[in-house]
C-alpha positions as CSV (number, residue, x, y, z in Angstrom):
1,M,-1.4,15.1,-4.1
2,K,0.9,12.5,-5.2
3,K,-0.7,9.9,-7.1
4,V,1.5,6.3,-8.5
5,Q,0.4,2.7,-9.6
6,V,2.4,-0.5,-8.0
7,I,2.4,-4.5,-8.1
8,V,2.3,-6.9,-6.0
9,P,5.3,-9.0,-6.2
10,W,4.9,-11.3,-3.1
11,E,3.2,-15.1,-4.5
12,E,1.3,-15.1,-1.8
13,G,-0.7,-11.7,-2.5
14,L,-1.4,-8.5,-0.4
15,H,-1.8,-10.9,2.1
16,M,-0.7,-9.5,5.9
17,R,2.8,-10.1,6.6
18,P,2.6,-7.0,3.7
19,A,0.2,-5.6,4.6
20,S,1.1,-4.9,7.9
21,R,3.8,-3.0,7.1
22,L,1.4,-0.4,4.9
23,V,-0.3,0.4,7.6
24,R,3.3,1.2,10.2
25,C,4.4,3.1,6.9
26,A,1.2,4.6,7.2
27,S,0.7,5.5,10.5
28,V,3.9,7.0,10.8
29,C,3.0,9.3,8.2
30,R,0.4,12.3,8.5
31,S,-0.1,12.2,5.4
32,S,-3.4,10.3,4.0
33,I,-2.8,7.0,1.4
34,R,-4.7,5.9,0.1
35,I,-4.9,1.9,-2.2
36,M,-7.5,1.5,-4.6
37,A,-8.2,-2.2,-6.4
38,H,-10.7,-3.9,-8.0
39,G,-13.2,-1.1,-7.9
40,K,-12.6,-0.8,-4.0
41,V,-10.7,1.8,-1.9
42,A,-8.6,0.8,0.9
43,D,-7.1,3.7,4.0
44,A,-3.4,2.8,4.4
45,R,-4.5,2.5,7.9
46,S,-7.0,-0.1,7.9
47,I,-5.1,-3.4,7.9
48,L,-8.4,-5.6,7.2
49,G,-9.2,-2.6,4.1
50,I,-5.9,-3.2,3.1
51,L,-6.8,-7.7,2.7
52,L,-10.3,-7.2,1.8
53,L,-9.0,-5.7,-1.7
54,C,-7.9,-9.8,-2.8
55,A,-4.9,-7.4,-4.5
56,S,-3.4,-11.0,-6.0
57,V,0.2,-11.5,-7.7
58,G,0.1,-9.6,-10.2
59,T,-2.4,-7.0,-9.2
60,L,-2.2,-3.5,-10.7
61,L,-2.5,-0.5,-7.2
62,D,-2.9,3.0,-7.2
63,V,-2.4,4.6,-4.7
64,E,-2.6,7.9,-3.8
65,V,-0.7,10.2,-0.9
66,S,-2.0,13.7,0.2
67,G,-0.7,15.6,2.2
68,E,2.2,17.2,4.1
69,D,4.6,15.0,3.8
70,E,3.0,12.9,0.8
71,V,6.9,12.7,-1.6
72,S,8.0,11.0,1.8
73,A,4.8,8.8,2.4
74,M,4.9,8.2,-1.5
75,S,8.5,6.9,-1.5
76,A,8.6,4.6,2.0
77,V,5.1,3.1,0.1
78,E,6.6,2.6,-2.8
79,K,10.0,1.1,-1.5
80,I,7.2,-1.7,0.0
81,F,5.9,-2.9,-3.3
82,E,9.3,-3.5,-4.4
83,S,10.8,-5.6,-2.7
84,S,9.8,-9.0,-3.0
85,D,11.0,-9.9,0.3
86,D,7.1,-10.3,2.1
87,R,9.1,-10.5,5.6
88,V,8.8,-7.9,8.6
């Protein structure tokens, strides 16, 4: 299992566009990806779960990736959060 903390960089918070990028990323990975914030846990394959985290700009998120491709999956998730550009 790999764990990392990321910060929400988008002014609008973790809204629909970056959430959909996360879901697309998770759907092609074999690993399980969980995102946690404010005591809530979301499966990265669930757009509703991600949106219900209510993560605003600057929110610290804990990400856990577990599975056979966890290294590449974690790298892909980190790349999403490294960009302040939320366009798809």
